[in-house]
N, CA, C and O atoms as CSV, one atom per row, in Angstrom:
chain,resi,resn,atom,element,x,y,z
A,1,MET,N,N,0.723,-1.325,-0.024
A,1,MET,CA,C,0.149,0.101,-0.111
A,1,MET,C,C,0.931,1.265,0.099
A,1,MET,O,O,1.786,1.378,0.977
A,2,LYS,N,N,0.571,2.241,-0.841
A,2,LYS,CA,C,1.420,3.352,-0.989
A,2,LYS,C,C,0.743,4.553,-0.238
A,2,LYS,O,O,-0.474,4.641,-0.071
A,3,THR,N,N,1.627,5.423,0.176
A,3,THR,CA,C,1.113,6.556,1.010
A,3,THR,C,C,0.634,7.679,-0.206
A,3,THR,O,O,1.296,7.872,-1.225
A,4,TYR,N,N,-0.504,8.295,0.080
A,4,TYR,CA,C,-1.147,9.214,-0.799
A,4,TYR,C,C,-0.440,10.514,-0.541
A,4,TYR,O,O,-0.348,10.806,0.651
A,5,VAL,N,N,0.090,11.373,-1.421
A,5,VAL,CA,C,0.632,12.729,-1.505
A,5,VAL,C,C,-0.149,13.572,-2.447
A,5,VAL,O,O,-0.268,13.236,-3.625
A,6,ALA,N,N,-0.676,14.638,-1.979
A,6,ALA,CA,C,-1.582,15.502,-2.837
A,6,ALA,C,C,-0.705,16.361,-3.700
A,6,ALA,O,O,0.362,16.800,-3.272
A,7,LYS,N,N,-1.083,16.569,-4.739
A,7,LYS,CA,C,-0.323,17.366,-5.848
A,7,LYS,C,C,-0.871,18.793,-5.812
A,7,LYS,O,O,-2.040,19.004,-5.490
A,8,PRO,N,N,-0.049,19.742,-6.132
A,8,PRO,CA,C,-0.412,21.094,-5.793
A,8,PRO,C,C,-1.942,21.683,-6.507
A,8,PRO,O,O,-2.734,22.493,-6.024
A,9,GLY,N,N,-2.011,20.912,-7.883
A,9,GLY,CA,C,-3.293,21.535,-8.613
A,9,GLY,C,C,-4.475,20.497,-8.479
A,9,GLY,O,O,-5.565,20.671,-9.023
A,10,SER,N,N,-4.166,19.437,-7.730
A,10,SER,CA,C,-5.350,18.472,-7.604
A,10,SER,C,C,-6.404,18.770,-6.515
A,10,SER,O,O,-7.502,18.215,-6.469
A,11,VAL,N,N,-5.953,19.720,-5.625
A,11,VAL,CA,C,-6.832,19.909,-4.336
A,11,VAL,C,C,-7.944,20.949,-4.734
A,11,VAL,O,O,-7.656,22.034,-5.240
A,12,GLU,N,N,-9.097,20.591,-4.501
A,12,GLU,CA,C,-10.176,21.448,-4.633
A,12,GLU,C,C,-10.500,21.986,-3.479
A,12,GLU,O,O,-10.921,21.234,-2.600
A,13,ALA,N,N,-10.384,23.337,-3.234
A,13,ALA,CA,C,-10.833,24.082,-2.075
A,13,ALA,C,C,-12.361,24.279,-1.803
A,13,ALA,O,O,-13.098,24.486,-2.767
A,14,GLN,N,N,-12.884,24.221,-0.505
A,14,GLN,CA,C,-14.174,24.594,-0.473
A,14,GLN,C,C,-14.216,25.822,0.280
A,14,GLN,O,O,-13.211,26.298,0.807
A,15,TRP,N,N,-15.433,26.377,0.344
A,15,TRP,CA,C,-15.758,27.712,1.087
A,15,TRP,C,C,-16.511,27.502,2.226
A,15,TRP,O,O,-17.549,26.858,2.078
A,16,HIS,N,N,-16.195,27.938,3.440
A,16,HIS,CA,C,-16.790,27.903,4.664
A,16,HIS,C,C,-17.304,29.454,5.071
A,16,HIS,O,O,-16.782,30.532,4.786
A,17,LEU,N,N,-18.436,29.185,5.789
A,17,LEU,CA,C,-19.046,30.599,6.428
A,17,LEU,C,C,-19.052,30.538,7.975
A,17,LEU,O,O,-19.674,29.595,8.464
A,18,VAL,N,N,-18.538,31.281,8.688
A,18,VAL,CA,C,-18.443,31.272,10.048
A,18,VAL,C,C,-18.978,32.442,10.799
A,18,VAL,O,O,-18.300,33.469,10.814
A,19,ASP,N,N,-20.060,32.402,11.390
A,19,ASP,CA,C,-20.645,33.522,12.261
A,19,ASP,C,C,-19.854,33.609,13.721
A,19,ASP,O,O,-19.892,32.658,14.502
A,20,ALA,N,N,-19.201,34.719,13.990
A,20,ALA,CA,C,-18.236,34.577,15.002
A,20,ALA,C,C,-19.111,35.250,16.139
A,20,ALA,O,O,-18.507,35.604,17.152
A,21,THR,N,N,-20.395,35.447,16.070
A,21,THR,CA,C,-21.055,36.087,17.439
A,21,THR,C,C,-20.849,35.055,18.547
A,21,THR,O,O,-21.117,33.855,18.479
A,22,ASP,N,N,-20.279,35.786,19.678
A,22,ASP,CA,C,-20.210,35.117,20.912
A,22,ASP,C,C,-19.420,33.959,21.160
A,22,ASP,O,O,-19.517,33.224,22.143
A,23,LEU,N,N,-18.461,33.821,19.994
A,23,LEU,CA,C,-17.464,32.621,19.888
A,23,LEU,C,C,-16.074,33.258,20.806
A,23,LEU,O,O,-15.686,34.426,20.768
A,24,VAL,N,N,-15.563,32.305,21.495
A,24,VAL,CA,C,-14.271,32.633,22.148
A,24,VAL,C,C,-13.284,32.786,21.153
A,24,VAL,O,O,-13.250,32.039,20.174
A,25,LEU,N,N,-12.470,33.709,21.335
A,25,LEU,CA,C,-11.305,34.073,20.166
A,25,LEU,C,C,-10.289,33.050,20.046
A,25,LEU,O,O,-9.939,32.736,18.908
A,26,GLY,N,N,-9.725,32.442,21.115
A,26,GLY,CA,C,-8.765,31.375,20.998
A,26,GLY,C,C,-9.341,30.057,20.453
A,26,GLY,O,O,-8.640,29.414,19.672
A,27,ARG,N,N,-10.477,29.630,20.772
A,27,ARG,CA,C,-11.026,28.405,20.340
A,27,ARG,C,C,-11.428,28.472,18.986
A,27,ARG,O,O,-11.321,27.481,18.264
A,28,LEU,N,N,-11.929,29.664,18.526
A,28,LEU,CA,C,-12.099,29.932,17.097
A,28,LEU,C,C,-10.817,29.785,16.143
A,28,LEU,O,O,-10.754,29.129,15.104
A,29,ALA,N,N,-9.864,30.512,16.713
A,29,ALA,CA,C,-8.574,30.463,15.988
A,29,ALA,C,C,-7.949,29.352,15.685
A,29,ALA,O,O,-7.391,29.132,14.610
A,30,VAL,N,N,-8.032,28.448,16.825
A,30,VAL,CA,C,-7.555,26.917,16.521
A,30,VAL,C,C,-8.274,26.314,15.345
A,30,VAL,O,O,-7.657,25.742,14.447
A,31,ARG,N,N,-9.656,26.453,15.355
A,31,ARG,CA,C,-10.313,25.562,14.368
A,31,ARG,C,C,-10.151,26.386,13.050
A,31,ARG,O,O,-10.166,25.744,12.000
A,32,LEU,N,N,-10.024,27.499,13.006
A,32,LEU,CA,C,-9.775,28.104,11.785
A,32,LEU,C,C,-8.408,27.899,11.190
A,32,LEU,O,O,-8.230,27.867,9.972
A,33,ALA,N,N,-7.407,27.756,12.112
A,33,ALA,CA,C,-5.957,27.281,11.592
A,33,ALA,C,C,-5.994,25.974,11.081
A,33,ALA,O,O,-5.352,25.639,10.085
A,34,THR,N,N,-6.811,25.131,11.805
A,34,THR,CA,C,-6.858,23.642,11.214
A,34,THR,C,C,-7.407,23.585,9.902
A,34,THR,O,O,-6.881,22.935,8.999
A,35,ILE,N,N,-8.512,24.288,9.767
A,35,ILE,CA,C,-9.090,24.224,8.235
A,35,ILE,C,C,-8.319,24.944,7.240
A,35,ILE,O,O,-8.246,24.500,6.095
A,36,LEU,N,N,-7.666,26.155,7.622
A,36,LEU,CA,C,-6.981,26.674,6.615
A,36,LEU,C,C,-5.521,25.807,6.184
A,36,LEU,O,O,-4.888,26.006,5.147
A,37,GLN,N,N,-5.213,24.930,7.120
A,37,GLN,CA,C,-4.128,24.322,6.826
A,37,GLN,C,C,-4.402,22.930,6.025
A,37,GLN,O,O,-3.586,22.435,5.246
A,38,GLY,N,N,-5.718,22.356,6.347
A,38,GLY,CA,C,-6.242,21.307,5.534
A,38,GLY,C,C,-6.070,20.167,6.693
A,38,GLY,O,O,-6.268,19.026,6.277
A,39,LYS,N,N,-5.848,20.245,7.607
A,39,LYS,CA,C,-5.592,19.033,8.625
A,39,LYS,C,C,-7.089,18.532,8.945
A,39,LYS,O,O,-7.138,17.563,9.702
A,40,HIS,N,N,-8.030,18.924,8.593
A,40,HIS,CA,C,-9.395,18.338,8.682
A,40,HIS,C,C,-9.686,17.330,7.611
A,40,HIS,O,O,-10.616,16.535,7.744
A,41,ARG,N,N,-8.939,17.342,6.588
A,41,ARG,CA,C,-9.258,16.432,5.525
A,41,ARG,C,C,-8.277,15.087,5.534
A,41,ARG,O,O,-7.189,15.114,6.110
A,42,PRO,N,N,-8.730,14.004,4.896
A,42,PRO,CA,C,-7.777,12.975,4.877
A,42,PRO,C,C,-6.582,12.970,3.963
A,42,PRO,O,O,-5.664,12.160,4.092
A,43,ILE,N,N,-6.624,13.912,3.025
A,43,ILE,CA,C,-5.685,14.129,1.943
A,43,ILE,C,C,-4.631,15.213,2.489
A,43,ILE,O,O,-3.935,15.778,1.645
A,44,TYR,N,N,-4.496,15.484,3.612
A,44,TYR,CA,C,-3.684,16.402,4.317
A,44,TYR,C,C,-2.029,16.081,4.008
A,44,TYR,O,O,-1.396,15.095,4.384
A,45,THR,N,N,-1.579,17.146,3.265
A,45,THR,CA,C,-0.056,16.803,3.033
A,45,THR,C,C,0.772,18.044,3.519
A,45,THR,O,O,0.476,19.151,3.070
A,46,PRO,N,N,1.770,17.907,4.394
A,46,PRO,CA,C,2.227,19.068,4.999
A,46,PRO,C,C,3.038,20.110,4.162
A,46,PRO,O,O,3.259,21.228,4.628
A,47,HIS,N,N,3.456,19.759,2.994
A,47,HIS,CA,C,4.076,20.751,2.119
A,47,HIS,C,C,3.296,21.276,1.018
A,47,HIS,O,O,3.828,21.972,0.154
A,48,ILE,N,N,2.006,20.970,0.999
A,48,ILE,CA,C,1.076,21.274,0.057
A,48,ILE,C,C,-0.115,21.979,0.692
A,48,ILE,O,O,-0.755,21.422,1.584
A,49,ASP,N,N,-0.415,23.156,0.263
A,49,ASP,CA,C,-1.763,23.675,0.713
A,49,ASP,C,C,-3.061,22.994,0.462
A,49,ASP,O,O,-3.577,23.115,-0.650
A,50,THR,N,N,-3.566,22.378,1.275
A,50,THR,CA,C,-4.754,21.481,1.106
A,50,THR,C,C,-6.062,22.029,1.785
A,50,THR,O,O,-7.132,21.425,1.848
A,51,GLY,N,N,-5.784,23.286,2.284
A,51,GLY,CA,C,-6.953,23.886,3.183
A,51,GLY,C,C,-7.991,24.538,2.302
A,51,GLY,O,O,-7.921,24.625,1.076
A,52,ASP,N,N,-8.970,24.990,3.079
A,52,ASP,CA,C,-10.269,25.636,2.491
A,52,ASP,C,C,-10.213,27.121,2.727
A,52,ASP,O,O,-9.393,27.627,3.494
A,53,PHE,N,N,-11.159,27.848,2.005
A,53,PHE,CA,C,-11.366,29.272,2.221
A,53,PHE,C,C,-12.384,29.279,3.344
A,53,PHE,O,O,-13.291,28.465,3.515
A,54,VAL,N,N,-12.052,30.432,4.147
A,54,VAL,CA,C,-13.013,30.556,5.386
A,54,VAL,C,C,-13.589,32.049,5.443
A,54,VAL,O,O,-12.767,32.933,5.687
A,55,VAL,N,N,-14.672,32.343,5.280
A,55,VAL,CA,C,-15.282,33.568,5.461
A,55,VAL,C,C,-15.983,33.842,7.002
A,55,VAL,O,O,-16.884,33.176,7.512
A,56,ILE,N,N,-15.328,34.955,7.541
A,56,ILE,CA,C,-15.939,35.163,8.858
A,56,ILE,C,C,-16.937,36.394,9.001
A,56,ILE,O,O,-16.574,37.493,8.582
A,57,VAL,N,N,-17.918,36.266,9.460
A,57,VAL,CA,C,-18.718,37.579,9.547
A,57,VAL,C,C,-19.000,37.750,11.171
A,57,VAL,O,O,-18.915,36.873,12.031
A,58,ASN,N,N,-19.337,39.047,11.321
A,58,ASN,CA,C,-19.590,39.434,12.751
A,58,ASN,C,C,-18.448,39.442,13.697
A,58,ASN,O,O,-18.649,39.067,14.852
A,59,ALA,N,N,-17.134,39.876,13.281
A,59,ALA,CA,C,-15.947,39.542,13.939
A,59,ALA,C,C,-16.011,40.525,15.204
A,59,ALA,O,O,-15.431,40.284,16.262
A,60,GLU,N,N,-16.809,41.692,14.953
A,60,GLU,CA,C,-16.709,42.510,16.039
A,60,GLU,C,C,-17.368,42.017,17.343
A,60,GLU,O,O,-17.163,42.569,18.424
A,61,LYS,N,N,-18.180,40.937,17.180
A,61,LYS,CA,C,-19.030,40.377,18.407
A,61,LYS,C,C,-18.119,39.209,18.790
A,61,LYS,O,O,-18.705,38.218,19.226
A,62,ILE,N,N,-16.897,39.159,18.710
A,62,ILE,CA,C,-16.095,38.036,19.416
A,62,ILE,C,C,-15.963,38.395,20.887
A,62,ILE,O,O,-16.125,39.523,21.353
A,63,ARG,N,N,-15.644,37.272,21.572
A,63,ARG,CA,C,-15.537,37.587,22.970
A,63,ARG,C,C,-14.274,36.915,23.494
A,63,ARG,O,O,-13.769,35.969,22.889
A,64,LEU,N,N,-13.761,37.415,24.638
A,64,LEU,CA,C,-12.667,36.639,25.445
A,64,LEU,C,C,-13.083,36.158,26.686
A,64,LEU,O,O,-14.099,36.604,27.218
A,65,THR,N,N,-12.431,35.335,27.173
A,65,THR,CA,C,-12.763,34.766,28.574
A,65,THR,C,C,-11.927,35.526,29.641
A,65,THR,O,O,-10.983,36.232,29.284
A,66,GLY,N,N,-12.248,35.394,30.881
A,66,GLY,CA,C,-11.755,36.086,31.900
A,66,GLY,C,C,-11.493,37.475,31.945
A,66,GLY,O,O,-12.438,38.237,31.738
A,67,ARG,N,N,-10.201,38.001,32.215
A,67,ARG,CA,C,-9.794,39.298,32.172
A,67,ARG,C,C,-8.840,39.818,31.127
A,67,ARG,O,O,-8.089,40.790,31.204
A,68,LYS,N,N,-9.036,38.916,30.068
A,68,LYS,CA,C,-8.183,39.026,28.880
A,68,LYS,C,C,-8.309,40.441,28.021
A,68,LYS,O,O,-7.454,41.013,27.344
A,69,SER,N,N,-9.597,40.771,28.277
A,69,SER,CA,C,-10.046,41.942,27.461
A,69,SER,C,C,-9.279,43.291,28.184
A,69,SER,O,O,-8.970,44.325,27.592
A,70,GLU,N,N,-9.093,43.033,29.410
A,70,GLU,CA,C,-8.359,44.175,30.152
A,70,GLU,C,C,-6.952,44.126,30.192
A,70,GLU,O,O,-6.262,45.121,30.416
A,71,GLN,N,N,-6.451,42.859,29.957
A,71,GLN,CA,C,-4.922,42.562,30.232
A,71,GLN,C,C,-4.135,42.411,28.794
A,71,GLN,O,O,-2.956,42.734,28.647
A,72,LYS,N,N,-4.829,41.962,27.934
A,72,LYS,CA,C,-4.144,41.530,26.614
A,72,LYS,C,C,-3.636,42.800,25.873
A,72,LYS,O,O,-4.272,43.853,25.811
A,73,THR,N,N,-2.429,42.581,25.324
A,73,THR,CA,C,-1.879,43.677,24.762
A,73,THR,C,C,-1.061,43.079,23.179
A,73,THR,O,O,-0.536,41.973,23.052
A,74,TYR,N,N,-1.135,43.984,22.279
A,74,TYR,CA,C,-0.483,43.675,21.094
A,74,TYR,C,C,0.711,44.293,20.917
A,74,TYR,O,O,0.694,45.513,21.074
A,75,ARG,N,N,1.950,43.681,20.575
A,75,ARG,CA,C,3.259,44.383,20.384
A,75,ARG,C,C,3.694,44.321,18.896
A,75,ARG,O,O,3.564,43.317,18.196
A,76,TYR,N,N,4.214,45.479,18.494
A,76,TYR,CA,C,4.909,45.451,17.421
A,76,TYR,C,C,6.033,46.340,17.385
A,76,TYR,O,O,6.003,47.295,18.161
A,77,TYR,N,N,7.145,46.182,16.529
A,77,TYR,CA,C,8.216,47.016,16.502
A,77,TYR,C,C,8.401,47.949,15.088
A,77,TYR,O,O,8.408,47.394,13.990
A,78,THR,N,N,8.536,49.273,15.213
A,78,THR,CA,C,8.413,50.075,14.253
A,78,THR,C,C,9.708,50.040,13.306
A,78,THR,O,O,9.621,50.438,12.144
A,79,GLY,N,N,10.889,49.560,13.826
A,79,GLY,CA,C,12.038,49.461,13.067
A,79,GLY,C,C,13.001,50.656,13.623
A,79,GLY,O,O,14.166,50.672,13.223
A,80,TRP,N,N,12.666,51.396,14.297
A,80,TRP,CA,C,13.241,52.626,14.764
A,80,TRP,C,C,13.868,52.416,16.109
A,80,TRP,O,O,13.411,51.444,16.710
A,81,PRO,N,N,14.878,53.146,16.773
A,81,PRO,CA,C,15.408,52.941,18.012
A,81,PRO,C,C,13.970,53.352,19.031
A,81,PRO,O,O,13.120,54.213,18.806
A,82,SER,N,N,14.062,52.509,20.062
A,82,SER,CA,C,12.951,52.648,20.958
A,82,SER,C,C,11.428,52.669,20.178
A,82,SER,O,O,10.490,53.404,20.490
A,83,GLY,N,N,11.442,51.841,19.278
A,83,GLY,CA,C,10.071,51.822,18.493
A,83,GLY,C,C,9.217,50.711,18.836
A,83,GLY,O,O,8.432,50.205,18.033
A,84,LEU,N,N,9.385,50.295,20.147
A,84,LEU,CA,C,8.389,49.079,20.519
A,84,LEU,C,C,6.966,49.764,20.852
A,84,LEU,O,O,6.843,50.732,21.603
A,85,ARG,N,N,6.037,49.191,20.259
A,85,ARG,CA,C,4.620,49.858,20.522
A,85,ARG,C,C,3.986,48.751,21.306
A,85,ARG,O,O,4.323,47.576,21.163
A,86,GLU,N,N,2.913,49.218,22.268
A,86,GLU,CA,C,1.923,48.166,22.604
A,86,GLU,C,C,0.613,48.843,22.568
A,86,GLU,O,O,0.367,49.982,22.966
A,87,VAL,N,N,-0.238,47.946,22.008
A,87,VAL,CA,C,-1.546,48.388,21.776
A,87,VAL,C,C,-2.580,47.546,22.723
A,87,VAL,O,O,-2.602,46.316,22.702
A,88,PRO,N,N,-3.302,48.210,23.428
A,88,PRO,CA,C,-4.300,47.254,24.398
A,88,PRO,C,C,-5.389,46.618,23.487
A,88,PRO,O,O,-5.828,47.131,22.458
A,89,TYR,N,N,-5.751,45.444,24.011
A,89,TYR,CA,C,-6.981,44.771,23.181
A,89,TYR,C,C,-8.174,45.628,23.047
A,89,TYR,O,O,-8.814,45.627,21.996
A,90,ALA,N,N,-8.462,46.260,23.918
A,90,ALA,CA,C,-9.717,47.316,23.820
A,90,ALA,C,C,-9.748,48.335,22.794
A,90,ALA,O,O,-10.799,48.666,22.245
A,91,ARG,N,N,-8.539,48.878,22.501
A,91,ARG,CA,C,-8.374,49.836,21.499
A,91,ARG,C,C,-8.092,49.143,20.106
A,91,ARG,O,O,-8.303,49.818,19.099
A,92,MET,N,N,-7.680,47.989,19.987
A,92,MET,CA,C,-7.392,47.031,18.818
A,92,MET,C,C,-8.710,46.710,18.245
A,92,MET,O,O,-9.023,46.859,17.064
A,93,HIS,N,N,-9.525,46.212,19.283
A,93,HIS,CA,C,-10.951,45.776,18.820
A,93,HIS,C,C,-11.968,46.888,18.653
A,93,HIS,O,O,-13.062,46.654,18.140
A,94,GLU,N,N,-11.682,47.888,19.006
A,94,GLU,CA,C,-12.472,49.139,18.798
A,94,GLU,C,C,-12.141,49.735,17.339
A,94,GLU,O,O,-13.025,50.229,16.639
A,95,ARG,N,N,-10.855,49.653,16.955
A,95,ARG,CA,C,-10.487,50.257,15.641
A,95,ARG,C,C,-10.533,49.279,14.580
A,95,ARG,O,O,-11.081,49.533,13.507
A,96,LYS,N,N,-9.890,47.985,14.873
A,96,LYS,CA,C,-9.767,47.046,13.709
A,96,LYS,C,C,-10.116,45.670,14.352
A,96,LYS,O,O,-9.289,44.866,14.782
A,97,PRO,N,N,-11.535,45.517,14.351
A,97,PRO,CA,C,-11.986,44.302,15.138
A,97,PRO,C,C,-11.696,42.864,14.211
A,97,PRO,O,O,-11.716,41.732,14.695
A,98,THR,N,N,-11.434,43.181,12.819
A,98,THR,CA,C,-11.021,42.037,11.961
A,98,THR,C,C,-9.530,41.540,12.342
A,98,THR,O,O,-9.200,40.355,12.324
A,99,GLU,N,N,-8.646,42.649,12.702
A,99,GLU,CA,C,-7.297,42.317,12.961
A,99,GLU,C,C,-7.010,41.486,14.039
A,99,GLU,O,O,-6.030,40.741,14.046
A,100,VAL,N,N,-7.966,41.590,15.127
A,100,VAL,CA,C,-7.881,40.634,16.527
A,100,VAL,C,C,-7.869,39.161,15.926
A,100,VAL,O,O,-6.941,38.392,16.179
A,101,ILE,N,N,-8.811,38.848,15.218
A,101,ILE,CA,C,-9.012,37.506,14.799
A,101,ILE,C,C,-7.763,36.992,13.813
A,101,ILE,O,O,-7.198,35.907,13.949
A,102,ARG,N,N,-7.482,37.885,12.900
A,102,ARG,CA,C,-6.490,37.674,11.689
A,102,ARG,C,C,-4.949,37.345,12.510
A,102,ARG,O,O,-4.197,36.454,12.113
A,103,GLU,N,N,-4.696,38.061,13.484
A,103,GLU,CA,C,-3.504,38.071,14.350
A,103,GLU,C,C,-3.493,36.734,15.145
A,103,GLU,O,O,-2.476,36.058,15.297
A,104,ALA,N,N,-4.727,36.416,15.643
A,104,ALA,CA,C,-4.882,35.100,16.612
A,104,ALA,C,C,-4.603,33.863,15.657
A,104,ALA,O,O,-3.961,32.890,16.051
A,105,VAL,N,N,-5.114,33.959,14.407
A,105,VAL,CA,C,-4.966,32.898,13.402
A,105,VAL,C,C,-3.603,32.869,12.872
A,105,VAL,O,O,-3.025,31.790,12.738
A,106,ARG,N,N,-3.065,33.943,12.571
A,106,ARG,CA,C,-1.821,33.952,11.875
A,106,ARG,C,C,-0.632,33.478,12.793
A,106,ARG,O,O,0.395,33.048,12.269
A,107,ARG,N,N,-0.766,33.555,14.139
A,107,ARG,CA,C,0.250,33.098,14.942
A,107,ARG,C,C,0.085,31.668,15.275
A,107,ARG,O,O,0.910,31.187,16.052
A,108,MET,N,N,-0.947,30.840,14.760
A,108,MET,CA,C,-1.083,29.594,14.843
A,108,MET,C,C,-0.782,28.825,13.565
A,108,MET,O,O,-0.739,27.596,13.514
A,109,LEU,N,N,-0.594,29.577,12.619
A,109,LEU,CA,C,-0.051,28.909,11.385
A,109,LEU,C,C,1.340,28.836,11.196
A,109,LEU,O,O,2.063,29.500,11.938
A,110,PRO,N,N,1.879,28.050,10.214
A,110,PRO,CA,C,3.269,27.850,9.981
A,110,PRO,C,C,3.958,29.291,9.737
A,110,PRO,O,O,3.359,30.169,9.117
A,111,LYS,N,N,5.133,29.461,10.215
A,111,LYS,CA,C,5.934,30.722,10.062
A,111,LYS,C,C,6.534,30.455,8.670
A,111,LYS,O,O,7.733,30.181,8.728
A,112,SER,N,N,6.052,30.464,7.547
A,112,SER,CA,C,6.730,30.221,6.389
A,112,SER,C,C,6.157,30.765,5.124
A,112,SER,O,O,5.200,31.502,5.363
A,113,ARG,N,N,6.438,30.639,3.827
A,113,ARG,CA,C,5.769,31.141,2.768
A,113,ARG,C,C,4.323,30.313,2.705
A,113,ARG,O,O,3.245,30.881,2.529
A,114,LEU,N,N,4.442,29.243,2.833
A,114,LEU,CA,C,3.122,28.297,2.827
A,114,LEU,C,C,2.132,28.666,3.889
A,114,LEU,O,O,0.954,28.341,3.741
A,115,GLY,N,N,2.566,29.384,5.050
A,115,GLY,CA,C,1.668,29.853,6.248
A,115,GLY,C,C,1.127,31.042,5.710
A,115,GLY,O,O,-0.064,31.282,5.909
A,116,ARG,N,N,1.869,31.868,5.018
A,116,ARG,CA,C,1.309,33.257,4.452
A,116,ARG,C,C,0.341,33.057,3.451
A,116,ARG,O,O,-0.616,33.825,3.339
A,117,GLN,N,N,0.533,31.970,2.626
A,117,GLN,CA,C,-0.320,31.646,1.697
A,117,GLN,C,C,-1.555,31.150,2.176
A,117,GLN,O,O,-2.621,31.402,1.615
A,118,MET,N,N,-1.459,30.510,3.113
A,118,MET,CA,C,-2.792,29.879,4.062
A,118,MET,C,C,-3.538,31.028,4.506
A,118,MET,O,O,-4.767,31.053,4.437
A,119,LEU,N,N,-2.846,31.986,4.961
A,119,LEU,CA,C,-3.680,33.215,5.613
A,119,LEU,C,C,-4.291,34.100,4.545
A,119,LEU,O,O,-5.056,34.974,4.953
A,120,THR,N,N,-4.079,34.013,3.268
A,120,THR,CA,C,-4.705,34.865,2.330
A,120,THR,C,C,-6.025,34.042,2.005
A,120,THR,O,O,-6.872,34.605,1.311
A,121,LYS,N,N,-6.226,32.944,2.389
A,121,LYS,CA,C,-7.634,32.400,2.345
A,121,LYS,C,C,-8.649,32.633,3.300
A,121,LYS,O,O,-9.795,32.187,3.235
A,122,LEU,N,N,-8.110,33.456,4.321
A,122,LEU,CA,C,-9.234,33.790,5.499
A,122,LEU,C,C,-9.608,35.285,5.125
A,122,LEU,O,O,-8.826,36.220,4.954
A,123,LYS,N,N,-11.034,35.288,5.037
A,123,LYS,CA,C,-11.612,36.522,4.682
A,123,LYS,C,C,-12.655,36.926,5.924
A,123,LYS,O,O,-13.601,36.205,6.241
A,124,ILE,N,N,-12.348,38.135,6.547
A,124,ILE,CA,C,-12.926,38.508,7.816
A,124,ILE,C,C,-13.625,39.817,7.681
A,124,ILE,O,O,-13.034,40.800,7.235
A,125,TYR,N,N,-14.857,39.848,8.053
A,125,TYR,CA,C,-15.803,41.195,8.006
A,125,TYR,C,C,-16.261,41.297,9.394
A,125,TYR,O,O,-16.550,40.328,10.096
A,126,ALA,N,N,-16.312,42.588,9.767
A,126,ALA,CA,C,-16.625,43.026,10.948
A,126,ALA,C,C,-18.261,42.929,11.273
A,126,ALA,O,O,-18.697,42.745,12.409
A,127,GLY,N,N,-19.050,43.077,10.140
A,127,GLY,CA,C,-20.334,43.065,10.122
A,127,GLY,C,C,-21.047,41.802,9.582
A,127,GLY,O,O,-20.395,40.800,9.287
A,128,PRO,N,N,-22.362,41.859,9.459
A,128,PRO,CA,C,-22.903,40.507,8.798
A,128,PRO,C,C,-22.759,40.335,7.443
A,128,PRO,O,O,-23.062,39.254,6.938
A,129,ASP,N,N,-22.299,41.336,6.716
A,129,ASP,CA,C,-22.368,41.235,5.049
A,129,ASP,C,C,-20.997,40.928,4.742
A,129,ASP,O,O,-20.026,41.253,5.425
A,130,HIS,N,N,-20.986,40.216,3.562
A,130,HIS,CA,C,-19.723,39.814,3.032
A,130,HIS,C,C,-19.864,39.730,1.438
A,130,HIS,O,O,-20.922,39.582,0.827
A,131,ARG,N,N,-18.611,39.854,0.903
A,131,ARG,CA,C,-18.798,39.783,-0.820
A,131,ARG,C,C,-18.350,38.453,-1.289
A,131,ARG,O,O,-17.732,38.456,-2.354
A,132,HIS,N,N,-18.549,37.263,-0.674
A,132,HIS,CA,C,-18.356,36.078,-1.281
A,132,HIS,C,C,-19.716,35.213,-1.635
A,132,HIS,O,O,-19.702,33.983,-1.671
A,133,GLU,N,N,-20.732,35.896,-1.858
A,133,GLU,CA,C,-21.911,34.970,-2.128
A,133,GLU,C,C,-21.728,34.181,-3.392
A,133,GLU,O,O,-22.350,33.131,-3.555
A,134,ALA,N,N,-21.015,34.583,-4.167
A,134,ALA,CA,C,-20.837,33.889,-5.502
A,134,ALA,C,C,-20.178,32.601,-5.397
A,134,ALA,O,O,-20.326,31.736,-6.261
A,135,GLN,N,N,-19.405,32.436,-4.295
A,135,GLN,CA,C,-18.656,31.155,-4.103
A,135,GLN,C,C,-19.649,30.157,-3.177
A,135,GLN,O,O,-19.281,29.044,-2.802
A,136,LYS,N,N,-20.751,30.642,-2.921
A,136,LYS,CA,C,-21.631,29.835,-2.184
A,136,LYS,C,C,-20.837,29.158,-0.928
A,136,LYS,O,O,-20.650,27.942,-0.961
A,137,PRO,N,N,-20.406,29.863,0.086
A,137,PRO,CA,C,-19.924,29.356,1.385
A,137,PRO,C,C,-20.830,28.567,2.027
A,137,PRO,O,O,-22.008,28.920,2.083
A,138,GLN,N,N,-20.422,27.471,2.556
A,138,GLN,CA,C,-21.416,26.588,3.316
A,138,GLN,C,C,-21.027,26.989,4.835
A,138,GLN,O,O,-19.879,27.235,5.205
A,139,PRO,N,N,-22.323,27.016,5.748
A,139,PRO,CA,C,-22.172,27.344,7.034
A,139,PRO,C,C,-21.496,26.404,7.778
A,139,PRO,O,O,-21.783,25.221,7.593
A,140,LEU,N,N,-20.532,26.745,8.699
A,140,LEU,CA,C,-19.702,25.787,9.523
A,140,LEU,C,C,-20.059,26.230,11.059
A,140,LEU,O,O,-20.086,27.395,11.454
A,141,SER,N,N,-20.335,25.034,11.863
A,141,SER,CA,C,-20.708,25.422,13.223
A,141,SER,C,C,-19.320,25.096,13.998
A,141,SER,O,O,-18.733,24.017,13.925
A,142,ILE,N,N,-18.945,26.101,14.673
A,142,ILE,CA,C,-17.910,25.881,15.728
A,142,ILE,C,C,-18.372,26.416,17.054
A,142,ILE,O,O,-18.992,27.463,17.241
A,143,GLY,N,N,-17.943,25.462,18.021
A,143,GLY,CA,C,-18.178,25.838,19.460
A,143,GLY,C,C,-19.562,25.201,19.854
A,143,GLY,O,O,-20.010,25.351,20.991
């Protein structure tokens, strides 16, 4: 019996729709990272992108457990001397609610070209409307 290895052009990607209303951020991010990598499929191959597309709506209604909404900070470095910046979760969620989910998922994906390619298949919208009706995304229940 031979081991199956997926070829780059042979994998048919599906579209999933997730409503993030009242979902816990970390648990949602783990499930999304698994789907984007393709680990939910039996044809998963580590060096080939076998994942699916995911459309997330209502990203502004995500929730955190405990006191994370008060304590969590996002750090980035500008590249200049003393350029380390910290943004509290509350301000990040207020200004860019989509980036909160994108950062959580990005940090769970591989840190490589393939991981960056997987992240492009994640489409996040703050409200209930999205632009991917033509792809007919199937509702996916998480949690």
